[in-house]
Backbone as JSON Lines, residues from 0, in Angstrom:
{"i":0,"aa":"M","n":[48.45,73.35,-6.5],"ca":[47.93,72.78,-5.28],"c":[48.97,72.83,-4.18]}
{"i":1,"aa":"L","n":[50.23,72.62,-4.53],"ca":[51.29,72.7,-3.54],"c":[51.41,74.13,-3.01]}
{"i":2,"aa":"G","n":[51.14,75.09,-3.86],"ca":[51.15,76.49,-3.44],"c":[50.08,76.77,-2.38]}
{"i":3,"aa":"W","n":[48.9,76.18,-2.56],"ca":[47.83,76.36,-1.57],"c":[48.21,75.7,-0.25]}
{"i":4,"aa":"A","n":[48.83,74.53,-0.32],"ca":[49.26,73.85,0.9],"c":[50.28,74.7,1.65]}
{"i":5,"aa":"M","n":[51.21,75.29,0.93],"ca":[52.21,76.14,1.57],"c":[51.56,77.39,2.15]}
{"i":6,"aa":"T","n":[50.56,77.95,1.47],"ca":[49.86,79.12,1.98],"c":[49.17,78.82,3.3]}
{"i":7,"aa":"F","n":[48.46,77.69,3.37],"ca":[47.79,77.32,4.61],"c":[48.79,76.99,5.71]}
{"i":8,"aa":"L","n":[49.95,76.44,5.34],"ca":[50.99,76.18,6.33],"c":[51.5,77.48,6.94]}
{"i":9,"aa":"V","n":[51.73,78.47,6.1],"ca":[52.18,79.78,6.59],"c":[51.11,80.41,7.48]}
{"i":10,"aa":"I","n":[49.86,80.31,7.08],"ca":[48.76,80.85,7.91],"c":[48.74,80.14,9.26]}
{"i":11,"aa":"A","n":[48.94,78.83,9.27],"ca":[48.94,78.08,10.52],"c":[50.08,78.51,11.43]}
{"i":12,"aa":"V","n":[51.26,78.72,10.85],"ca":[52.41,79.13,11.66],"c":[52.19,80.52,12.24]}
{"i":13,"aa":"I","n":[51.69,81.44,11.42],"ca":[51.44,82.8,11.9],"c":[50.36,82.8,12.98]}
{"i":14,"aa":"A","n":[49.3,82.03,12.78],"ca":[48.24,81.96,13.79],"c":[48.75,81.35,15.09]}
{"i":15,"aa":"A","n":[49.63,80.36,14.98],"ca":[50.19,79.75,16.18],"c":[51.08,80.72,16.94]}
{"i":16,"aa":"I","n":[51.83,81.54,16.22],"ca":[52.69,82.53,16.87],"c":[51.85,83.54,17.66]}
{"i":17,"aa":"F","n":[50.73,83.93,17.1],"ca":[49.88,84.91,17.78],"c":[48.9,84.3,18.77]}
{"i":18,"aa":"G","n":[48.92,82.97,18.91],"ca":[48.12,82.32,19.93],"c":[46.72,81.91,19.52]}
{"i":19,"aa":"F","n":[46.41,81.95,18.26],"ca":[45.09,81.51,17.78],"c":[45.17,80.02,17.49]}
{"i":20,"aa":"S","n":[45.06,79.21,18.53],"ca":[45.3,77.77,18.37],"c":[44.23,77.1,17.5]}
{"i":21,"aa":"G","n":[42.97,77.55,17.59],"ca":[41.92,76.94,16.78],"c":[42.13,77.19,15.3]}
{"i":22,"aa":"I","n":[42.47,78.42,14.96],"ca":[42.73,78.76,13.55],"c":[43.99,78.05,13.06]}
{"i":23,"aa":"A","n":[45.0,77.97,13.92],"ca":[46.25,77.31,13.53],"c":[46.02,75.83,13.26]}
{"i":24,"aa":"A","n":[45.22,75.19,14.11],"ca":[44.95,73.76,13.91],"c":[44.15,73.52,12.63]}
{"i":25,"aa":"G","n":[43.18,74.39,12.37],"ca":[42.39,74.25,11.15],"c":[43.22,74.45,9.9]}
{"i":26,"aa":"A","n":[44.05,75.48,9.9],"ca":[44.89,75.75,8.73],"c":[45.93,74.65,8.54]}
{"i":27,"aa":"A","n":[46.47,74.13,9.63],"ca":[47.44,73.04,9.51],"c":[46.77,71.78,8.97]}
{"i":28,"aa":"G","n":[45.55,71.52,9.39],"ca":[44.81,70.36,8.86],"c":[44.55,70.49,7.37]}
{"i":29,"aa":"I","n":[44.15,71.67,6.95],"ca":[43.9,71.9,5.52],"c":[45.19,71.76,4.73]}
{"i":30,"aa":"A","n":[46.29,72.32,5.25],"ca":[47.58,72.21,4.57],"c":[48.0,70.75,4.44]}
{"i":31,"aa":"N","n":[47.77,69.98,5.48],"ca":[48.12,68.57,5.46],"c":[47.32,67.81,4.4]}
{"i":32,"aa":"I","n":[46.04,68.04,4.34],"ca":[45.19,67.38,3.35],"c":[45.6,67.77,1.93]}
{"i":33,"aa":"L","n":[45.81,69.05,1.69],"ca":[46.2,69.5,0.35],"c":[47.55,68.94,-0.06]}
{"i":34,"aa":"F","n":[48.48,68.84,0.88],"ca":[49.79,68.28,0.56],"c":[49.68,66.83,0.11]}
{"i":35,"aa":"F","n":[48.89,66.03,0.83],"ca":[48.78,64.62,0.47],"c":[47.99,64.43,-0.82]}
{"i":36,"aa":"V","n":[47.03,65.29,-1.1],"ca":[46.33,65.23,-2.38],"c":[47.31,65.56,-3.51]}
{"i":37,"aa":"F","n":[48.13,66.6,-3.32],"ca":[49.14,66.94,-4.31],"c":[50.11,65.79,-4.53]}
{"i":38,"aa":"L","n":[50.55,65.19,-3.43],"ca":[51.5,64.09,-3.53],"c":[50.9,62.91,-4.29]}
{"i":39,"aa":"G","n":[49.64,62.59,-4.0],"ca":[48.97,61.51,-4.71],"c":[48.83,61.79,-6.2]}
{"i":40,"aa":"L","n":[48.43,63.0,-6.55],"ca":[48.3,63.36,-7.96],"c":[49.65,63.35,-8.67]}
{"i":41,"aa":"F","n":[50.7,63.75,-7.96],"ca":[52.04,63.73,-8.53],"c":[52.48,62.3,-8.85]}
{"i":42,"aa":"V","n":[52.23,61.39,-7.94],"ca":[52.6,59.99,-8.16],"c":[51.81,59.4,-9.32]}
{"i":43,"aa":"V","n":[50.52,59.69,-9.37],"ca":[49.69,59.19,-10.47],"c":[50.18,59.75,-11.81]}
{"i":44,"aa":"A","n":[50.54,61.03,-11.85],"ca":[51.05,61.63,-13.08],"c":[52.38,61.0,-13.5]}
{"i":45,"aa":"M","n":[53.24,60.72,-12.53],"ca":[54.53,60.1,-12.87],"c":[54.34,58.68,-13.4]}
{"i":46,"aa":"I","n":[53.43,57.93,-12.81],"ca":[53.15,56.57,-13.29],"c":[52.55,56.61,-14.68]}
{"i":47,"aa":"A","n":[51.6,57.52,-14.92],"ca":[50.99,57.63,-16.24],"c":[52.02,58.03,-17.29]}
{"i":48,"aa":"R","n":[52.91,58.92,-16.93],"ca":[53.95,59.35,-17.87],"c":[54.9,58.2,-18.18]}
{"i":49,"aa":"A","n":[55.24,57.39,-17.15],"ca":[56.14,56.25,-17.36],"c":[55.49,55.19,-18.24]}
{"i":50,"aa":"L","n":[54.19,55.0,-18.07],"ca":[53.49,53.98,-18.87],"c":[53.35,54.41,-20.33]}
{"i":51,"aa":"R","n":[53.34,55.73,-20.56],"ca":[53.27,56.21,-21.95],"c":[54.63,56.18,-22.63]}
{"i":52,"aa":"G","n":[55.7,55.97,-21.86],"ca":[57.03,55.83,-22.45],"c":[57.78,57.13,-22.63]}
{"i":53,"aa":"K","n":[57.33,58.2,-22.01],"ca":[58.04,59.47,-22.13],"c":[59.03,59.61,-20.97]}
{"i":54,"aa":"S","n":[60.06,60.4,-21.19],"ca":[61.04,60.6,-20.13],"c":[60.46,61.46,-19.03]}
{"i":55,"aa":"P","n":[60.86,61.24,-17.77],"ca":[60.28,62.0,-16.65],"c":[60.77,63.44,-16.55]}
{"i":56,"aa":"V","n":[61.6,63.86,-17.44],"ca":[62.14,65.23,-17.37],"c":[61.27,66.22,-18.08]}
């Protein structure tokens, strides 16, 4: 999921460089949403792993 967020971020940057502001804004919005979904799932996974008593490594 983090890979998809980075892909949309790169698309947003490239679109912004070429002046496609609508596409850049859309791709940046998607990248932002995917990043926060990834971050939330990561935190939930870390909490679940800690509650099971396994090391975080």
